[in-house]
C-alpha positions as CSV (number, residue, x, y, z in Angstrom):
1,Q,5.8,14.1,-14.0
2,V,6.1,10.9,-12.0
3,Q,3.6,10.7,-9.2
4,L,2.1,8.3,-6.7
5,V,-0.9,9.8,-4.8
6,E,-2.3,7.9,-1.9
7,S,-5.8,8.3,-0.4
8,G,-8.1,6.6,2.0
9,G,-6.3,6.7,5.3
10,G,-8.0,7.8,8.5
11,L,-9.1,6.8,12.0
12,V,-11.0,3.6,12.6
13,Q,-11.9,1.4,15.6
14,A,-10.3,-2.0,16.0
15,G,-12.1,-4.6,13.9
16,G,-13.0,-2.0,11.3
17,S,-12.0,-1.7,7.7
18,L,-10.3,0.9,5.4
19,R,-9.4,0.9,1.7
20,L,-6.3,2.7,0.6
21,S,-5.9,3.8,-3.0
22,C,-2.8,4.9,-4.9
23,A,-3.1,6.6,-8.3
24,A,0.1,6.4,-10.3
25,S,1.5,8.0,-13.4
26,G,1.1,5.6,-16.3
27,S,4.8,5.7,-16.9
28,I,5.6,4.0,-13.6
29,F,2.5,1.8,-13.2
30,S,2.3,-0.1,-16.4
31,G,4.4,-3.3,-16.3
32,N,5.9,-2.7,-12.9
33,N,5.5,-4.2,-9.5
34,M,3.5,-2.1,-6.9
35,G,3.4,-2.3,-3.2
36,W,2.3,-0.9,0.1
37,Y,4.7,-0.3,3.0
38,R,4.1,1.1,6.4
39,Q,6.1,2.9,9.1
40,A,5.1,3.1,12.7
41,P,6.7,5.7,15.1
42,G,10.1,4.5,16.1
43,K,10.1,1.6,13.7
44,Q,11.6,0.8,10.3
45,R,9.5,1.0,7.2
46,E,8.2,-2.5,6.4
47,L,6.6,-4.2,3.4
48,V,2.9,-4.8,3.9
49,A,1.9,-6.2,0.5
50,A,3.1,-6.3,-3.1
51,I,1.6,-7.1,-6.4
52,T,3.4,-7.9,-9.7
53,S,2.4,-6.6,-13.1
54,G,0.9,-10.0,-13.7
55,G,-1.2,-9.9,-10.5
56,S,0.8,-12.2,-8.2
57,T,0.7,-11.1,-4.6
58,N,2.7,-11.5,-1.4
59,Y,1.9,-10.3,2.1
60,A,3.7,-9.7,5.4
61,D,2.8,-12.5,7.8
62,S,1.2,-10.0,10.2
63,V,-1.5,-9.0,7.6
64,K,-2.2,-12.3,5.8
65,G,-5.9,-13.1,5.8
66,R,-6.8,-9.5,6.7
67,F,-5.4,-7.3,3.9
68,T,-5.8,-7.7,0.2
69,I,-3.8,-5.8,-2.5
70,S,-5.2,-5.4,-6.0
71,R,-4.5,-3.3,-9.0
72,D,-6.7,-1.8,-11.8
73,N,-4.5,-1.5,-14.8
74,A,-7.0,0.6,-16.7
75,K,-7.0,3.2,-13.9
76,N,-3.3,3.0,-13.0
77,T,-4.4,2.4,-9.5
78,V,-3.4,0.0,-6.7
79,Y,-5.6,-0.7,-3.7
80,L,-5.1,-2.1,-0.2
81,Q,-8.2,-3.4,1.4
82,M,-7.6,-3.6,5.1
83,N,-10.1,-5.6,7.2
84,S,-10.1,-6.7,10.9
85,L,-7.8,-3.8,11.7
86,K,-5.8,-3.9,14.9
87,P,-4.1,-1.1,16.9
88,E,-0.7,-2.4,15.8
89,D,-1.7,-1.6,12.2
90,T,-1.4,2.1,13.1
91,A,1.2,3.6,10.8
92,V,1.9,5.9,7.9
93,Y,1.2,3.8,4.8
94,Y,3.3,4.4,1.6
95,C,2.6,3.4,-1.9
96,N,5.6,2.1,-3.8
97,A,6.4,1.4,-7.4
98,Y,9.5,-0.6,-8.2
99,I,11.2,-0.1,-11.5
100,A,13.2,-3.3,-11.9
101,A,15.0,-2.2,-15.1
102,V,16.8,0.6,-13.1
103,S,16.5,-0.9,-9.6
104,Y,14.6,2.3,-8.5
105,H,11.8,2.8,-6.1
106,Y,9.2,5.6,-6.3
107,W,7.3,6.6,-3.2
108,G,4.1,8.3,-2.4
109,Q,3.7,11.0,0.2
110,G,2.1,8.6,2.7
111,T,-1.3,8.4,4.3
112,Q,-1.9,8.0,8.1
113,V,-3.9,5.0,9.3
114,T,-4.8,5.1,13.0
115,V,-6.6,2.2,14.7
116,S,-8.1,2.8,18.1
117,S,-8.6,0.1,20.7
C-alpha cells in the first residue's frame, strides 16, 4: 500500500524550530522527487521545499535560509528542518511524492504547524 506518513508538527513560539518527518513506502520514495507543501487557512496550497532523487533542492523564497529539506534513502524518509519560525509559517504541512513517469502526486495526511507570536 502506498503511504506517506508525516510527523513532527506542533505548537512553537516565534523564533523556534521544528523538524518534520515523512516516512514513505519504498515504491514511491526510491528514485522520485519529494517535497513539502503547506496550506494556511483561506490560502492555496504552496510548495515549501523539494528535493530530487539526486539530492538537488529548491525552496520557496519565503523560507530560504530558514528551512532545510533532506532525505534519507536508506530509511525512505524525507525531512524538513524549520528554524527561525514565524507566525506566517503557520499552516498544515503536507508531504508529497511526485512520480514523473505517470505525472502523479501522492500526498500525506498533513501535520499542523502553529507558530505563536
